[in-house]
MIZAPA-885819 format. One line per 5 residues: number of its first residue (from 1); for each residue x, y negated, z negated of C-alpha. Coordinates in steps of 0.5 Angstrom, whole numbers, plus 2048, in hexadecimal, padded with zeros to 3 digits. Example, Ala and Ser with C-alpha at 12.3 -4.5 7.8 and 13.67 -1.06 7.14 Angstrom:
residues 2
1> 819:809:7F0  81B:802:7F2;
This chain:
residues 366
1> 7F3:818:7DC  7F7:813:7DD  7F9:811:7E4  800:814:7E6  7FD:81B:7E3;
6> 7F6:819:7E8  7FC:819:7EE  7FE:81E:7ED  7F9:823:7EC  7F5:820:7F2;
11> 7FB:820:7F6  7F9:827:7F9  7F2:826:7FB  7F4:820:7FF  7F9:824:802;
16> 7F4:82A:805  7EF:825:806  7F4:820:809  7F7:827:80D  7F0:828:810;
21> 7EE:821:812  7F5:821:816  7F3:827:819  7ED:824:81C  7F1:81E:81F;
26> 7F6:822:823  7F2:828:824  7EB:825:826  7EC:81F:827  7F4:81E:82A;
31> 7F4:825:82D  7F9:829:82E  7FA:829:835  7FC:821:834  803:81F:833;
36> 802:81C:82E  800:822:82A  807:822:829  807:81D:823  802:821:81F;
41> 807:824:81A  80C:81D:819  804:81A:818  803:81F:814  809:81F:80F;
46> 808:817:80F  801:817:80C  804:81D:807  809:819:803  805:814:802;
51> 804:813:7FB  7FD:813:7FC  7FB:80C:7F7  7F6:80A:7FA  7F2:810:7FB;
56> 7F3:812:7F4  7F0:80B:7F1  7EA:80C:7F6  7E9:812:7F3  7EB:811:7EB;
61> 7E6:80A:7EC  7E2:810:7EE  7E2:815:7E9  7E2:80F:7E4  7DC:80C:7E6;
66> 7D9:813:7E6  7DA:813:7DE  7DD:81A:7E0  7E3:81E:7DD  7E9:81E:7E2;
71> 7EB:825:7E1  7E3:828:7E2  7E1:824:7E8  7DF:826:7EE  7E0:822:7F3;
76> 7DD:823:7FB  7E1:824:801  7DD:81E:803  7E0:819:7FD  7E7:81C:7FF;
81> 7E6:81B:806  7E5:813:804  7EB:813:801  7EF:816:806  7EC:811:80A;
86> 7F0:80B:806  7F6:810:807  7F5:80F:80E  7F4:808:80E  7FA:807:809;
91> 7FF:80B:80E  7FC:807:815  7FE:800:811  805:803:80F  807:805:816;
96> 806:7FE:818  808:7FB:812  80F:800:813  80F:7FD:81B  80E:7F5:81A;
101> 814:7F6:813  818:7FA:817  819:800:811  81C:805:813  81A:809:80D;
106> 814:80B:80A  811:80F:803  819:812:803  81A:815:80B  819:811:811;
111> 814:80D:814  80F:80E:818  810:80B:81E  818:80D:81D  814:815:81D;
116> 811:813:823  817:810:826  81C:816:825  817:81B:828  817:817:82F;
121> 81E:817:82F  81F:81D:831  81A:81C:837  81C:815:83A  822:813:83E;
126> 824:80C:83C  826:80B:836  827:805:831  822:801:82F  81C:804:834;
131> 81C:80A:82F  81A:805:829  815:801:82E  811:807:830  812:80B:828;
136> 810:804:826  80A:803:82B  807:80A:82A  807:80A:822  803:805:823;
141> 7FF:807:827  7FE:80D:822  7FD:808:81C  7F6:805:821  7F4:80D:821;
146> 7F5:80D:81A  7F2:807:818  7EB:808:81D  7EB:810:81A  7EA:80E:813;
151> 7E4:80B:814  7E1:812:818  7E3:815:812  7E0:810:80E  7D9:811:812;
156> 7DA:819:811  7DB:818:80A  7D6:813:807  7CE:813:806  7CB:80F:80B;
161> 7C8:80A:806  7CF:808:803  7D2:808:80A  7D1:801:80C  7D3:7FF:806;
166> 7DA:802:806  7DC:801:80D  7DA:7F9:80B  7DE:7FA:806  7E5:7FE:80A;
171> 7E4:7F9:810  7E4:7F3:80C  7EB:7F5:808  7EF:7F7:80E  7EC:7EF:811;
176> 7EF:7EC:80B  7F5:7F0:80B  7F6:7EF:811  7F6:7E7:810  7FB:7E8:80B;
181> 801:7EC:80F  800:7E7:815  802:7E2:80E  807:7E7:80D  80A:7E7:813;
186> 80A:7E0:815  80D:7DE:80E  813:7E3:810  815:7DF:816  815:7D8:812;
191> 81A:7D6:80E  816:7D2:809  814:7D5:803  80C:7D6:802  80A:7D4:7FB;
196> 809:7DA:7F6  801:7D9:7F7  801:7DA:7FE  805:7E0:7FD  801:7E2:7F6;
201> 7FB:7E1:7FB  7FE:7E5:801  7FF:7EB:7FC  7F7:7EB:7FA  7F5:7EB:800;
206> 7FA:7F0:803  7FB:7F5:7FD  7F6:7F3:7F8  7F0:7F4:7FD  7F2:7FB:800;
211> 7F7:7FE:7FB  7F2:7FC:7F5  7EC:7F9:7F7  7E9:7FE:7FD  7EA:804:7F9;
216> 7E7:802:7F2  7E1:7FF:7F7  7E1:806:7FA  7E0:80A:7F3  7DC:805:7F1;
221> 7D6:806:7F7  7D8:80D:7F8  7D6:80F:7F1  7CF:80C:7F2  7D0:809:7EB;
226> 7CA:805:7E8  7CC:7FF:7E6  7C8:7F8:7E3  7CB:7F3:7E8  7CF:7F8:7EE;
231> 7D1:7F1:7F1  7D4:7EE:7EB  7D8:7F7:7EA  7DA:7F5:7F1  7DD:7EE:7F0;
236> 7E1:7F1:7E9  7E4:7F6:7ED  7E6:7F2:7F4  7EA:7ED:7EE  7EC:7F3:7EA;
241> 7F0:7F5:7F1  7F2:7EF:7F2  7F6:7EE:7EC  7F7:7F5:7EC  7FA:7F4:7F2;
246> 7FF:7EE:7F1  802:7F1:7EB  803:7F7:7F0  807:7F4:7F5  80B:7EF:7F2;
251> 80D:7F6:7EE  80F:7F8:7F5  813:7F3:7F7  817:7F4:7F0  818:7FC:7F2;
256> 81A:7F9:7F9  81F:7F3:7F7  822:7F8:7F1  821:800:7F2  825:803:7F7;
261> 822:808:7FD  822:80E:7FA  81E:80C:7F5  819:809:7F8  818:80C:7FE;
266> 819:806:803  81F:802:805  821:7FD:800  822:7F6:801  81F:7F6:807;
271> 81B:7F0:804  821:7EC:805  823:7EE:80B  81D:7ED:80E  81C:7E6:80B;
276> 815:7E8:808  812:7E3:804  810:7E6:7FD  80E:7E5:7F7  815:7E6:7F3;
281> 819:7E3:7F8  814:7DD:7F8  815:7DD:7F0  81D:7DD:7F1  81D:7D8:7F5;
286> 819:7D3:7F0  81D:7D5:7EB  823:7D4:7EF  821:7CE:7F0  820:7CB:7E9;
291> 826:7CD:7E9  82A:7C9:7ED  82C:7D0:7F1  828:7D0:7F7  82E:7D0:7FC;
296> 832:7D5:7F8  82C:7DA:7F9  82C:7D9:800  833:7DA:800  832:7E1:7FC;
301> 82C:7E3:801  830:7E1:807  836:7E6:804  830:7EB:802  82D:7EC:809;
306> 834:7EC:80C  837:7F1:808  831:7F5:806  833:7F5:7FF  82E:7F2:7FA;
311> 831:7F3:7F4  834:7EC:7F4  82D:7E9:7F5  82A:7EE:7EF  830:7EB:7EA;
316> 82E:7E4:7EC  826:7E6:7EB  828:7E8:7E4  82C:7E2:7E2  825:7DE:7E4;
321> 821:7E2:7E0  81E:7E5:7E6  81B:7EC:7E2  819:7E8:7DC  814:7E3:7E0;
326> 811:7E8:7E4  80F:7EC:7DF  80C:7E6:7DC  809:7E5:7E2  806:7ED:7E2;
331> 803:7EC:7DB  800:7E5:7DD  7FD:7EA:7E3  7FB:7F0:7DE  7F7:7EC:7DA;
336> 7F3:7E9:7E0  7F2:7F0:7E2  7F1:7F3:7DB  7EB:7ED:7DA  7E7:7EF:7E1;
341> 7E8:7F7:7DF  7E4:7F5:7D8  7DE:7F1:7DC  7DC:7F8:7E0  7D8:7FD:7DE;
346> 7DE:802:7DC  7DD:805:7D5  7E4:804:7D1  7E6:80B:7D2  7E6:809:7D9;
351> 7EA:803:7D9  7F0:806:7D5  7F1:80A:7DB  7F1:803:7E0  7F5:800:7DA;
356> 7FA:806:7DA  7FA:805:7E2  7FC:7FE:7E1  802:800:7DD  805:804:7E1;
361> 805:800:7E7  809:7FB:7E3  80E:800:7E2  80E:804:7E8  814:805:7EC;
366> 812:807:7F3;
């Protein structure tokens, strides 16, 4: 079963366990009498409309390391709950990310802080920015709750012998994500474009570690598969995650620039509007500089920001053969990722499944 089919196959099971853990959070932790109980439906809707990529990758890896048939394997509630913990963690990061980036659209619908703001609109008498500030503050608090709650889920679901390693894995990854996010935010306030290598390093810590390395490592650890050298196995999975994450994020950059919101479910062109320092924009600056078109690029970017029309920028990028250069970079990353994959203990047929996922990542539009 390839990864795209597995996403569809596993989704109902994940929704069921997310519903269960969401109910515990609001019924037992927050409580019906607490005024914040009113946000339960908005949070549930936000949680279940995700793609479940990280949770699915964890389960996909778990099944591969168990060397079982995907259709026949029985996934315990505990294993599914670990997957839910990944999705709660993902939503925590996205809620905070949308507020920092001032993005009002996520997964094709209003971002969580926007949904919360709409709820409190009718309760507050002061109009304008006060609504927005309060909605954002409440959303930040809910994101913090999701972060801590994911560790509660892990404590309930992970065998005690594996728990210290799993907790360390989670917490160390989030530390690195936070460090990378700080760089991302700081660069957004600066005019100078960081080098492509610096942006790659940021992608490796951010997308690489928590979108790929963390699910891959968790799948291996919880499978309890015996290997000759577990440290070597974990090191290769971390490197595999790093290269997969950089490849994935570069494709995200291209999607954000080239495709409309009705396709991506996110605000088109928001990276340009917010002066985000992406690999794609860094490469575009390098290509423009080589041709002596730097001032033209700056003029086009400013026009795109003022008019909220990015077609001229896309056309300019096309003239500089940006797509071709990005594809070349992605193929280099693909070779490095496959090199790491071949050094794992996974069998050839299992490696082929992950190679299929890598190919999918280079062609996706969402």
